[in-house]
KEPA-39697 format. One record per residue: x, y, z of N, C-alpha, C in turn. Coordinates in steps of 0.001 Angstrom, whole numbers, padded with zeros to 6 digits, always signed. Atoms other than C-alpha are relative to their C-alpha. Example, Ala and Ser with C-alpha at 12.3 -4.5 7.8 and 13.67 -1.06 7.14 Angstrom:
BEGIN
+000890-001190+000000+012300-004500+007800+000900+001200+000000
-000820-001190-000060+013670-001060+007140-000770+001090+000730
REM end
This chain:
BEGIN
+000187+001137-000922+031128+036855-008398-000840-001083-000681
+000739+001088+000634+030027+033465-009731-001226-000333+000823
+001257+000291-000692+026442+032686-008893-000153-001496+000181
+000308+001416-000233+025362+029384-007385-001137-000417-000926
+001057+000517+000867+023214+027266-009707-000851-000998+000776
+000893+000950-000663+020199+025273-008604+000174-001359-000641
-000116+001330+000579+020707+021562-009031-001380-000570-000275
+001269+000534+000489+018025+019272-010390-001015-000260+001085
+000991+000282-001043+016469+018386-007038-000115+001124+001025
+000149-001197-000821+016863+021862-005446+000493-000178+001433
-000379+000230-001389+018469+020390-002336+000919+001105+000521
-000927-001026-000473+021139+023110-002210-000722+001236+000507
+000752-001179-000429+018487+025790-001778-000375-000109+001471
+000537+000201-001331+017340+024253+001497+001009-000562+000983
-001030+000489-000905+020638+023135+002989+000707+001195+000621
-000578-001165-000668+021869+025616+005610+001463+000216-000386
-001426-000141+000248+025554+024926+004981+000298+000456-001420
-000282-000340+001388+025322+025268+001196-000166+001491-000240
+000194-001435+000139+024078+028839+001588+001021+000751+000841
-000855-000720-000924+026190+029843+004564+001481-000141-000342
-001421+000224+000247+029462+028478+003203+000609+001125-000837
-000489-001080+000830+029751+031408+000754-000499+001314+000572
+000453-001194-000690+029590+034533+002881-000282+001141-000952
+000219-001075+000959+029724+036749-000216-001402-000035-000582
+001347+000100+000562+026298+035477-001240-001047+000576+000950
+000925-000527-000994+024730+036878+001943-000084+001513-000063
+000220-001436-000059+023217+040330+002143-000980+000281+001123
+001009-000417-000965+020990+042295+004501-000903+001018-000688
+000968-000929+000577+017824+044062+003389-000951+000482+001078
+001049-000486-000891+015324+046257+005161-001279-000783-000287
+001240+000760+000154+012059+044434+005754-000950+000713-000965
+000890-000777+000880+010262+047243+003919+000395-000110-001468
-000441+000169+001389+012307+046464+000783-000474-001338-000581
+000356+001365+000407+010947+042928+000673-001514-000151-000077
+001433+000264+000131+007542+041796-000549-000226-001482-000295
+000278+001426+000263+005903+038346-000661-000374-000216-001456
+000428+000393+001350+005214+036500-003886-001495-000273+000043
+001460+000156-000022+001471+036851-004555-000433-001367-000510
+000354+001308+000574+001521+033562-006446+000549-001161+000807
-000587+001090-000782+003236+031623-003705-001101-000955+000463
+001033+001014-000260+001383+028341-002955-000590+000028+001396
+000519+000005-001364+001032+028873+000796-000811+001275+000233
+000881-001152-000189-001945+031143+001536-000290+000272+001471
+000365-000158-001403-002614+030545+005240+001208-000237+000900
-001106+000113-000951-000108+031102+008052-000576-000029+001412
+000513+000173-001348-000865+029850+011541+000540+001116+000909
-000390-001148-000821-000838+032881+013878+000815-000429+001215
-000700+000467-001189+000252+030919+016939+001420-000445-000339
-001324+000462+000419+003139+029301+015036+000897+001189-000352
-000779-001195+000337+004227+032712+013729+000475+000708+001268
-000380-000635-001269+004229+034112+017262+001144-000765+000662
-001067+000813-000573+006383+031206+018428+001316+000233-000728
-001202-000258+000789+008820+031780+015580+000528+001403+000281
-000410-001373-000312+008854+035525+016341+000752+000046+001331
-000674+000061-001304+009807+034748+019948+001414-000544-000153
-001319+000589+000246+012667+032559+018726+000910+000998-000704
-000792-000980+000748+013820+035298+016334+000460+001133+000920
-000394-001042-000952+013823+037898+019138+001206-000451+000828
-001058+000529-000867+016094+035625+021179+001264-000366-000773
-001142+000561+000726+018306+034142+018476+000288+000659-001338
-000156-000577+001314+017864+036255+015359-000500-000938-001082
+000411+000832+001132+017051+034904+011878+001185-000875-000379
-001129+000912+000202+019294+031848+011635+000155-000419-001458
-000028+000433+001396+018373+030976+008042-000412+001181-000884
+000348-001158+000832+018474+033783+005437-001156-000288-000949
+001062+000112+000987+015544+034441+003123+000629-000084-001387
-000437+000031+001393+015933+033677-000560-000886+000967-000768
+000780-001032+000695+014864+036676-002677+000563+000238-001396
-000489-000413+001319+015121+038031-006198-000372+001460-000222
+000288-001416+000236+015289+041650-007381-001139+000172-001008
+001075-000350+000917+012269+043210-009101+000328+001310-000708
-000239-001220+000773+012152+045970-011699-000366+001253+000790
+000441-001136-000813+010484+048205-009096+001060+000457+000998
-001040-000331-000967+013633+048206-006978-000151-000756+001309
+000200+000807-001208+012158+045979-004271+000446-001439-000275
-000425+001389+000140+012850+042293-003676-001174-000923+000348
+001107+000938-000189+010433+039376-003926+000503-001271+000676
-000386+001217-000724+010532+036414-001559-000186-001227-000888
+000094+001298+000677+011290+033091-003202-000242-001087+001041
+000162+000954-001096+011637+031122+000022+000273+000723+001307
-000207-000604-001309+011205+032273+003604-001051+000999+000419
+001028-000985-000367+007938+034198+003766-000387-000132+001469
+000369+000196-001404+007172+032665+007163+001001+000714+000913
-001031-000688-000779+010506+033964+008540-000146+001523-000126
+000188-001439+000234+009809+037389+006985-001167+000532+000841
+001163-000418-000787+006370+037606+008620+000330-000007+001497
-000339+000096-001417+007727+036457+011979+000992+001088+000402
-000966-001065-000274+010585+038964+011745-000712+001336+000182
+000788-001228-000150+008038+041774+011285-000674+000026+001371
+000653+000091-001308+006157+040553+014370+001025+000231+001114
-001061-000122-001011+009453+040401+016287+000553+001417+000087
-000448-001394-000027+010089+044071+015445+001316+000255-000696
-001251-000206+000728+013147+043551+013227-000209+000995-001136
+000061-000935+001136+013903+046216+010638+000790-000538-001187
-000816+000597+001061+016419+044146+008644+000051-001513+000179
-000127+001461-000041+016803+040478+007755+001106-000444-000953
-001022+000524+000920+019597+038382+006180-000669-000644-001221
+000576+000551+001237+018951+037368+002574+001100-000538-000907
-000825+000403+001128+020488+035562-000349-000755+000470-001236
+000656-000584+001172+019722+037445-003564+000337-000828-001229
-000183+000775+001230+019211+035426-006751-000726+000695-001142
+000643-000638+001157+018543+037012-010137+000073-000877-001243
-000181+000912+001132+019098+033927-012294-001088-001068-000070
+001055+001010-000060+015802+032116-011679-001164+000354-000916
+001184-000204+000825+012926+031668-014097-001239-000010+000891
+001257+000027-000761+009288+032079-013001-000329-001424+000436
+000288+001400-000310+008928+028310-013144+000853-000477+001165
-000888+000406-001094+011956+027790-010890-000419+000640+001324
+000438-000696-001209+010677+030387-008428-001180-000718+000629
+001177+000676-000522+007336+028616-008099+000353-001388+000527
-000378+001341-000441+008949+025198-007828+000735+000059+001334
-000732-000156-001262+011320+026369-005086-000963+000333+001128
+000971-000385-001027+008423+027994-003213-000813-001207+000461
+000764+001200-000334+006443+024753-003358+000824-000938+000871
-000836+000946-000731+009323+022615-002181+000339+000535+001388
-000300-000577-001314+010207+025033+000620-001180-000176+000943
+001191+000184-000820+006632+024907+001868-000121-001446+000464
+000141+001415-000327+006589+021128+001747+001066-000457+000994
-001073+000407-000904+009901+020875+003599-000106+000656+001367
-000146-000758-001233+009481+023537+006232-001289+000419+000677
+001235-000492-000594+005860+024512+006793-000802-001140+000617
+000914+000981-000581+003330+022737+008987-001287-000007-000813
+001158+000046+000886+000947+022095+006123-000996-001026+000511
+000960+001054-000307-002302+020272+006682+000120-001062-001098
-000222+001095+000951-002458+016897+004873-000488+000286-001426
+000512-000291+001342-004555+018225+001971+000887+001024-000701
-000935-000966+000587-002264+021238+001390+001269-000717-000460
-001205+000758+000343+000668+018847+001404-000228-000820-001265
+000318+000821+001174-001013+016523-001090-000140+000865-001252
+000155-000909+001138-001929+019470-003348+001366+000489-000491
-001352-000403+000383+001709+020587-003282+000694-001085-000808
-000580+001117+000749+002860+017140-004380-000601-000080-001402
+000700+000123+001280+000240+017072-007130+000453+001085-000976
-000428-001085+000879+001308+020457-008481+001410-000237-000529
-001365+000295+000441+004958+019434-008598+000022-001109-001044
+000071+001112+000956+004019+016238-010436-000652+000445-001305
+000760-000387+001197+001479+017793-012827+000670+001125-000786
-000505-001197+000678+003122+021144-013579+001502-000022-000251
-001451-000006+000135+006812+020390-013133+000575-001363-000335
-000377+001317+000514+006864+016774-014293+000970-000758+000912
-000813+000767-000940+008530+015465-011138-000687-001330+000276
+000568+001303-000327+008044+011779-010420-000119-000134+001515
+000120+000242-001438+007051+010408-007026+001362-000348+000605
-001334+000352-000487+010571+008985-006687+000857+001255+000178
-000774-001237-000092+012142+012402-007381-000468+000845+001179
+000552-000753-001127+009818+014055-004886+000485-000587+001325
-000412+000671-001235+010631+011491-002223+001465+000287+000308
-001433-000245-000179+014360+011994-002761+000250+001447+000405
-000196-001423-000272+014136+015802-002754-000463+000374+001398
+000602-000373-001275+011945+015977+000349+000430-000892+001155
-000459+000898-001063+013609+013145+002256-001131-000827+000583
+001137+000799-000452+010414+011102+002444-000011-001343-000724
+000176+001287+000681+009482+007527+001579-000978+000189-001160
+000890-000115+001153+007838+007099-001815-001434-000374+000383
+001332+000423-000437+004929+005315-000111-000717+001144+000716
+000585-001150-000686+004383+008448+001995-000577+000990-001004
+000486-000896+001068+004038+010547-001179-001269-000575-000615
+001151+000661+000630+001636+008008-002713-001224+000041+000913
+001125-000036-000946-000516+007815+000436-000571+001405+000117
+000450-001395-000088-000654+011597+000615-000849+000369-001215
+000751-000298+001228-001794+011912-003007-001356-000695+000007
+001258+000746-000063-004470+009298-002313-001085+000740+000766
+000983-000763-000784-006151+011704+000134-000844+000921-000885
+000710-000933+000887-007164+013929-002791-001222-000636-000636
+001148+000686+000590-009649+011279-003973-001164-000130+000988
+001055+000106-001012-011661+011478-000734-001138+000971-000314
+001114-000948+000162-015147+013089-000767+000313+001315+000704
-000300-001331-000535-015124+016827-000006-000239+000082+001512
+000308-000054-001437-016774+016384+003407+001111-000631+000825
-001069+000695-000718-014068+013948+004477+001272+000840-000017
-001193-000847+000094-011295+016231+003203-000106+001204+000930
+000205-001154-000889-012794+019173+005098+000233-000385+001455
-000209+000473-001372-012813+017134+008316+001483-000212+000281
-001439+000212-000136-009164+016256+007723+000721+001339+000165
-000613-001335-000073-008206+019906+007130-000267+000643+001356
+000381-000601-001287-010070+020973+010284+000633-000709+001193
-000632+000743-001085-008196+018374+012317-000946-000944+000725
+000964+000902-000628-011358+016428+013183+000340-001458-000306
-000458+001339+000374-009889+013399+011375+001509+000029-000187
-001437+000118+000243-006297+012180+011201+000234-000655-001361
-000348+000673+001247-004480+010926+008122-000216-001504+000142
+000239+001428-000254-004733+007471+009726-001460-000366-000184
+001431+000223+000216-008527+007749+009830-000296-000079-001496
+000321-000103+001430-008597+008738+006170+000582-001159-000804
-000579+001162+000677-006280+005931+005096-000917-001208+000174
+000932+001101-000261-008683+003460+006733-001306+000207-000759
+001256-000305+000694-011706+005220+005206+000091-000302-001495
-000159+000219+001442-010267+004871+001683-000324-001427-000412
+000305+001399+000318-010851+001118+001905-001503-000236-000140
+001451+000111+000158-014630+001767+001979-000379+000557-001360
+000253-000402+001385-015778+001895-001635-001229+000893-000138
+001230-000795+000062-019263+003332-001031+000266+001370+000630
-000371-001324-000501-018637+007085-000731-001018+000558+001001
+001014-000459-000961-021936+007760+001052+000262-000622+001371
-000322+000686-001254-021064+005151+003682+001306+000548+000576
-001277-000547-000455-017493+006496+003838-000207+001325+000732
+000264-001303-000609-018808+009994+004611-000704-000162+001338
+000723+000253-001247-021196+008654+007252+000957-000480+001095
-000970+000532-000968-018385+006712+008959+000978+001105+000420
-000930-001090-000300-016089+009763+008728-000600+000968+001012
+000668-000913-000928-018635+011963+010505-000073-000601+001405
+000038+000671-001304-019004+009389+013274+001381-000012+000645
-001369+000007-000519-015225+009162+013616+000387+001398+000495
-000299-001379-000398-014975+012966+013775-000657+000351+001333
+000697-000220-001275-017460+012892+016663+000594-000839+001131
-000662+000803-001016-015193+010462+018485-000612-001363+000221
+000674+001293-000176-017427+007418+018022+000852-001177-000478
-000732+001106+000616-015000+005380+015920+001496+000283-000036
-001454-000104+000087-011257+004751+016136+000454-000468-001385
-000550+000472+001273-008967+003957+013203-000230-001504-000141
+000191+001456+000059-009177+000241+014075-001450-000367-000255
+001423+000265+000226-012966+000400+014171-000349+000209-001476
+000249-000271+001420-013002+001926+010687+000582-001115-000858
-000617+001103+000750-010623-000766+009434-000875-001243+000061
+000880+001166-000161-012986-003440+010828-001245+000156-000874
+001187-000261+000835-015962-001810+009090+000351-000195-001470
-000435+000124+001392-014023-001634+005827+000143-001469-000402
-000153+001436+000289-013203-005345+006058-001355-000673-000161
+001344+000582+000091-016851-006241+006685-000667+000378-001334
+000593-000457+001257-017961-004149+003708+000630-000701-001197
-000695+000684+001093-015316-005741+001478-000480-001440-000113
+000487+001388+000004-016521-009213+002517-001393-000076-000601
+001355-000039+000568-020137-008280+001703+000055+000131-001519
-000124-000213+001443-019073-007071-001726+000498-001246-000707
-000506+001247+000583-017140-010290-002363-001113-001029-000105
+001110+000963+000007-020209-012350-001436-001005+000352-001082
+000924-000427+001061-022362-010281-003786+000533-000392-001363
-000608+000344+001287-019897-010884-006603-000129-001483-000302
+000082+001450+000189-020150-014644-006020-001392-000444-000416
+001380+000372+000334-023942-014659-006488-000271+000270-001477
+000273-000170+001425-024754-015290-010145-001460+000413-000205
+001385-000386+000264-027860-013633-011582-000820-001227-000430
+000829+001160+000313-030743-016141-011836-000483+000063-001445
+000468+000080+001388-031632-017309-015339-001529-000018-000008
+001460-000130+000028-035236-016317-016122-000684-001296-000433
+000571+001253+000495-035845-019616-017928-000266-000983+001132
+000172+000906-001128-035403-021482-014625-001326+000276+000705
+001260-000367-000661-038342-019608-013109-001189-000495-000817
+001082+000462+000879-040497-020416-016131-000188-001511+000116
+000063+001462-000112-039640-024128-015842-000637-000387+001327
+000572+000288-001315-040476-024120-012124-001518+000157-000021
+001441-000272+000043-043909-022622-012770-000737-001032-000848
+000642+000978+000913-044717-024972-015685-000080-001380+000626
-000017+001328-000612-043683-028130-013853-000910-000061+001224
+000852-000023-001191-045464-027098-010657-001463-000118-000399
+001392+000064+000469-048689-026594-012611-000322-001387-000544
+000217+001308+000608-048295-029883-014485-000027-001111+001047
-000119+001065-000975-047330-031997-011459-000860+000218+001236
+000835-000291-001162-049517-030272-008871+000776+000007+001294
-000825-000049-001211-046657-029820-006408+001062+001083-000151
-001042-001034+000051-043812-027483-005532+001212-000517-000764
-001192+000336+000787-040853-027434-007932+001012+001140+000154
-001037-001026-000162-037555-025640-007406+001278-000429-000699
-001309+000240+000602-034354-025344-009408+001036+000704+000877
-001038-000552-000882-031403-024876-007039+001306+000104-000782
-001247-000240+000740-028311-023312-008601+001206-000175+000915
-001239+000198-000741-024911-024448-007419+001175+000604-000742
-001178-000572+000644-021365-023327-008217+000369-000751-001270
-000370+000806+001176-020796-026241-010628-001199-000689-000637
+001171+000701+000532-024060-028163-010952-001271+000554+000614
+001308-000454-000470-027750-027319-010594-000871-001213+000322
+000849+001115-000444-030478-029431-008994-001472+000345-000203
+001452-000144+000141-034148-029924-009875-000654-000692+001192
+000626+000542-001206-036198-030417-006675-001519-000032-000190
+001454+000172+000112-039751-031839-006847-000512-000513+001342
+000529+000387-001315-041709-032030-003589-001165-000979-000148
+001160+000895-000027-044160-034845-002747-000287-000361+001451
+000428+000266-001375-046150-035814+000330+000128-001475+000387
+000000+001430-000332-046319-039599+000092+000306-000822-001247
-000327+000916+001083-045755-042681-002049-000952+000155-001168
+000996-000113+001047-048989-042231-003957+000244+001223-000882
-000249-001217+000771-048142-038653-004969+001257-000164-000849
-001232+000223+000750-044649-039716-006010-000273-000843-001239
+000340+000851+001149-046095-042483-008238-000717+000800-001062
+000723-000824+000953-048425-039933-009824+000949+000926-000761
-000972-000881+000640-045524-037593-010533+000792-000769-001048
-000800+000819+000921-043526-040403-012116-000787-000325-001251
+000829+000329+001156-046460-041458-014349-000164+001201-000917
+000173-001227+000797-046978-037844-015465+001258+000276-000807
-001262-000274+000693-043296-037421-016314+000253-001008-001112
-000211+001035+001020-043216-040750-018203-000880+000247-001209
+000910-000313+001120-046218-039704-020268+000561+001125-000846
-000549-001146+000710-044489-036423-021095+001222-000410-000816
REM end
């Protein structure tokens, strides 16, 4: 029997019809013959979600077969479908439908597992971003390829990856559900990480909405722009002010402008002004 080959973007692995169209590729295995992949990227499985899936499996059966590969021990390792396998155990099934593949490399197995998780699991935003990063770093997939494979917009992939640059405290709040991805997108516009963390904690407590954070970010950006516009004062100007003030016996100030600077000499009356002029003429 000719084996199906995985195409470059792995879409055939996750398309129900592509697997079901060849009935000869389907098998049934006892649940006890199957074991999870210890290196699979998904480590945490939501208990409530598994119970819901188990209820569906009791009523409708396993609609999508697991993808497995044979091991030298005689058992079979899950490539894709660990969540269905766990839910089937909870549902009390003794057997599950599978598609057996023995033509996959370790690299392909891990890549398929990652993509399956990203397509089908309810990952938290950081888990999702880490999955994208691993596919890009370890499997040399581009953001465009990821977007095409997963059916997402490229901007969605880029925004997700951007979450990985957040401070740890902010990421933890996102994972715990105290902050939304929208909150974090707004927080990223705040350059000062200490301030970002402070604002994130307030938002997690319900004090600030996404729009409030965006307003704060805009105010901070404006402050930074104003700081950039202020040129450092030349030390020589201060020295000149002090020397002239001592010589003329009055207040002297050099005012710096964007294009031109101004020398300001204070005087009280006509007599003092005449004295200043005579002093300057002598000099």
